[in-house]
N, C-alpha and C positions, 0 to 999 in steps of 0.2 A: 163858631156860628154865636151870637150874641145873646145873653138875657134879658128882658125886661120887666118879667115877672117873676112870681117866687119869694119866698122867704132871702132879707139879710141880714147880715152881719154888720154891726155900725162900732167902731171903736175910739170914745170920747178920755180926751189926757188916756189915765188906764182901767177905764175900767170902758169892757164891753159885752155890747148889749142883742141880743138874740132868740129865736127868731123874731124877726122884725116883717111885716110888711112895709113897704117903700112908704106911703105915709108916713107909719111909725117912724121911719128912720129923719123923715126931713123935723115935723116935728122936735123929736128927743134933739138933734140938729139947733134945729134956730132956738131950740129954750134952753139953752147953755150958750148959746150963742158962740156957736162951734167953728161956723163952715168953713174955716182955710186951715183947721187944722185934723178936721173929723178925719179919719180913712171907712172906707168899706170894700163891702165886698161881700158875695152870693156865699149863703148859706155852706158851709161844709166847700167850698173855695178855697185856693193858696195863698195868690198873690193880694193885696191889698194895695188899694186907688183912693186916690184924695178925694175927698166929698168935693171939693170946691168942682174937680173939672165936671162934674154934673147938671144936670139941669134942675133949676127949684121943681117943675112938672113933674117929669117921668127920670125916672134912675136911668143913669149912664151907662154904654153899649159896653160891658167886660166878658173878655172872652173864657166861656164855660170852662169848669177844670178839666185838668184829665182823667181819661175814664175809671180809672185805677181809683183815685181823689172822691169821682165819682160816684163809682158802684162803695166805698168806705161809706158818704155821705150819706147812701141808702141803706144803711144797717143805721145810721142814727136814728131818721128822718123818718124808714120803710114805707119810701115815694119810690121813684124815679123806674119803673116798666119800662114807663113807655118808649123813655130819655135814652135806658138804655139797646132798648130794640132798635131805635132811631140810629144811635151809633152804631150798633153789626152791620145793618141795611148799609149805611155808611161805606164802610170799608173795602175799596176793590179790592175783586181775586186775585189782578196782576203784581197789585204791592202786596198783600199776604203770601201768598205762593208766587214769588215769579220762578216762574218755571222756565221762561223762557230763557233765562239769565241763567238758571243753572244748567242749565244743555250748552245754554255755549261758551258756561267757564270748563266743559267737558272734566268733574270729575276724578269719573273712571282712568284716565292718566295719568293719575298721581300714584306714586308708588304706595305709598300706604293706604290708601282707599280698595286698592289693589289686596294686598296684604289682607285687611279688615275685612277685606270681605269674603276672601277665606277661610281664615281660622273663625268669621262668625257663622258661613255655612258650610263650611267642609262636612261637619256632622248630617246636615241636612240634605243636602247631594249625598249621600250612604244611602240615609233609607229612600231619599227615591232614586236610585239608580236600582236596589237593591229592595225591591219592596217586596216581593216572590220569596226572599230569601236568602243569605249567605250563610258560609262554610264559617266556621272556628276560627281556622286558618286564614279563612280567607279575611275575616271582621280583624282578625290579630294584627295582620299585614297594612291594613285600612288605618290601623288606628295608629298605631308605630308609624305608618307613613307622619301621619299630621302632627303628632306628638316632636317626629325628627325634623320635621321641617320647622317645628316653634321653633327648638331647639337652635338647629342652624342658621337661620335669622339673628337670634340672640348672641352666639357666637363670633358672625359675622359682623355687627354692630359693638362687637366688643372686641376683637382680633385688628379686623379693619386690613383685612388682608391686599396688602398693595396692587398686585395683579391677583388674578385668577380666569383659570378658562374653563369654558361649563364642562368642553370636553372630557380636560382629566378626572375632573369633581367626580364630576358623574360616572367615570369609568374603575376608579377607585371606589367609590362605594358600594358598584356591581362586584368588583373582584370580593371582596371582601364577605360582601351578603350572601354569594353563591360562591364560589370558586373555595373560599379561603376558608367559609366556613367548613365546605365538604375535607377540605383542605388536613384544618382540624380534627376532623371526627378521625381521619385513614391514622391523625400520625398518636390519637389517642392509644390506636391497639395496638405501637410497639411497646415490644420488652419493656424495656428500663424508662419509658415516660409513662407504661402501664400502672407499673410499680408507684411511682411518683401520684399520679390520682388517683390510684387505692390508698396510698397515705392519706387523702382527706379526710377520711373513713376512721380514722384513731382515735383510739379512746385516751391519746397520751394528746396533749395539746400543743406540747414541741412537736410533736412525729405531726400534728395536724398542721399545723402552720408550716412547716419542710414542705409538705405534701401543696399545698394553697398556691405555694410564694414560688416554686422550685417545678410545677408542675402544671395550674389551672394557668399561674399571676405569668411565667418565663411562656407558655407557649401561646395563649393569647393575646399577648401583646407582642408576637411576634407576629404571631396570622394578619393583627392592625396593621402593622407599619409593615408589613412585605409590600403592597402594591408603590411606597412613598419610597421605600427601599430600594426596588428597581427603576421608578422614575428619575430620581435624585442622585442616589451613589451611581449604581450600574448601569445606565442610558446616561448621568450625569448631566440632565434638563436643567439649565436654571433657575432658581427658585430663591426665596427670603426666607429668613426661621419665621415670621408670622403665615408666611404662604404655605410654608408644610404643617404649623403648623392646625392650623384652617380642615388643613384638607385629613391631617389626622384625623381627629375632630370627628369628619366625616367620615371614614373608615368606621370610627368609633361606635358613632351612632347605627350605623349600617350594620354592625356588628350585633351595637346590642336591639338593634330590632328583630334580626333572626333572630337573637333567643331569645328573646319575647317570646315567638312565636310556635315553638317549638316547646315553652315552658307552660304557655297556657293551655295547650291540651294536654299536657300533664293536671295541672291544676281544673284543669272542667272535670274528669276524669275525677278525683279526689273528692269534687264538690257531687259528681251524682253517686257515689258512693257512701256518701257520708259522713269523709274525711275529713270534709270542708265544707263550714255555714258560709250561707250565700255571703256575711259582712266580709268573712273570713277573706270568702273568693275575691270579694268587688276590691277589695284595699290588695293583695298582692296583686293583683290582673295593677291598678294602677301602677305600683312599686313596679312594678316588670316594663311597663310598658313607656313610662315616664322618669323616673328615679335614675336607675341600674341601665338605661341606654347614655344618660347625662355620663352618670359615671363613666362608663366605659371612652367616649366622649373625650372628658378630662386627662384619661390614664394615656392615650392613643395620642390627643394633641399636642401631652409633655412629652413624649416620646418623639412626635411631630417634630415638635420644634428643636429637640435635641438635632434628630436626620436634616432640618433645613441650616444648623450650626456645622454641622459635617459638612456636608454638600458645599457652605461660604469658606471653611477652614479644613481642606484637604489636608493637611500636613498634619492635623488632631485628629483627621475624621473616625480612627477604630476608639480613642479613646472618649470619645463626646457619643459616638453607639454605644458603647458598653456602659456607662454610666447613668448613659439616659435608659438605655432596656432594665435597668438593677434597680434601678430608680424606681420604674413604675410598673414591675415586675415585684417589686414587696409592695408596695403603698395596696396594688390592686390584690394581693394574695395574703394580706393579711385584715382586709376589707371583708374577704368570705370568711375569713377564721375567726372575726369575731361581727360578721353582721346581724348577729337572732342577739345581740345589743345593742346598746349603749357604747360602747367603745368601737365597733362598727359604724354608727351612726360617727362617733367622732374621726375615724378614719377620714371616711368621705368627707366629713367637712373639712378635711386636712388638707387631702387635695382638692379640694376647689381652693382653698386658699394658695397653693402651690401654681395650681395654672393661672390662677391672679395675679402671680407675682411674677410668674415671667411675661404673661401678656403684658406685662406695665411695666418691665426690664430689658424687652427684647433687646433695645438698641445697646442698652449699655453694657452686658453683656459681651456683643457680639465684636464688639469696639474694642472694650480689653481686652478680650479675647485675639484682636489682629494685631492690636498692639505687641501682644506678649507676641503672639506668634513671630511678629517681625524680630524680633529684639532674641529672638533664641536663632543661633545657625542652624542650616542641614546637617542633619548627620552623613559623616563622611567628607 
């Protein structure tokens, strides 16, 4: 669209004059005898054009400045409303809103779009599905699942297991969340194990740590590892350390969510009876639903990695299982012992560092152990 009226800027040498109408531009240029060197542009425009390309009696046809520059010029001159309206009307709907192109692109088939939609709208869908009300237990399960899926996706991206069966993954998670937790509650009532759990209430720090490590740590980590042991050690199903570590993480997430549901009821009772304020209740619920399931996943993932090593290296199977079990039971028990202070936070961060270390060196450790196994002759 060209412009032949309005105000103009003219540059003669180092001097710039504006705003001028076209007659004034012609007079100034001729007076300075600068027909060949002068430059002109519409007031507020960006690009300079040679005056010599214009005709003496009328301004040249110069493309209007972009809409953004024109809006900026309107702030200076205070005009241009009619031009803005014309520009808006000139915009074609299909160019500004290319719906047909979007539909043909089929973005809903993109994996990241599906995950984005899930995390963005899952809470909203819960509100719609349970508009008439939802129980505390139901809400805890629903939100626990939400955060478990979030952590599961992150852990999958971090671990990149070479092969994964959906049925095996869901089976392990379901076993841990329902059967495993039920077995754990039953075992806690056995005489010796009950004594370990009672020790967690000891006034003595060493006694309390002993109870948390050899009671809570040993038993809960065994519960999370049981379905992996059954699949890869007892049934000898082929696996890799990375796959086993990821499945351990999934088992840990399932355990953590199931545990969070039971604790949510206890926390709600504490809030209703005045033992816990609203802020404390909200903070501890987030801890139970978000961070603690992840910690369970990290510990179970470390032991899962050792189970994967044991399945790959049967000659060192027992040693690898015991070392991995002792490692995570100790981390778990020490965290529980000091969970109310900064030491517990530090142990949680250290657990994360250990997990990351194994994920980054999984193949190197496996290679060294394989080489060591090949060099050592079998006994007998």
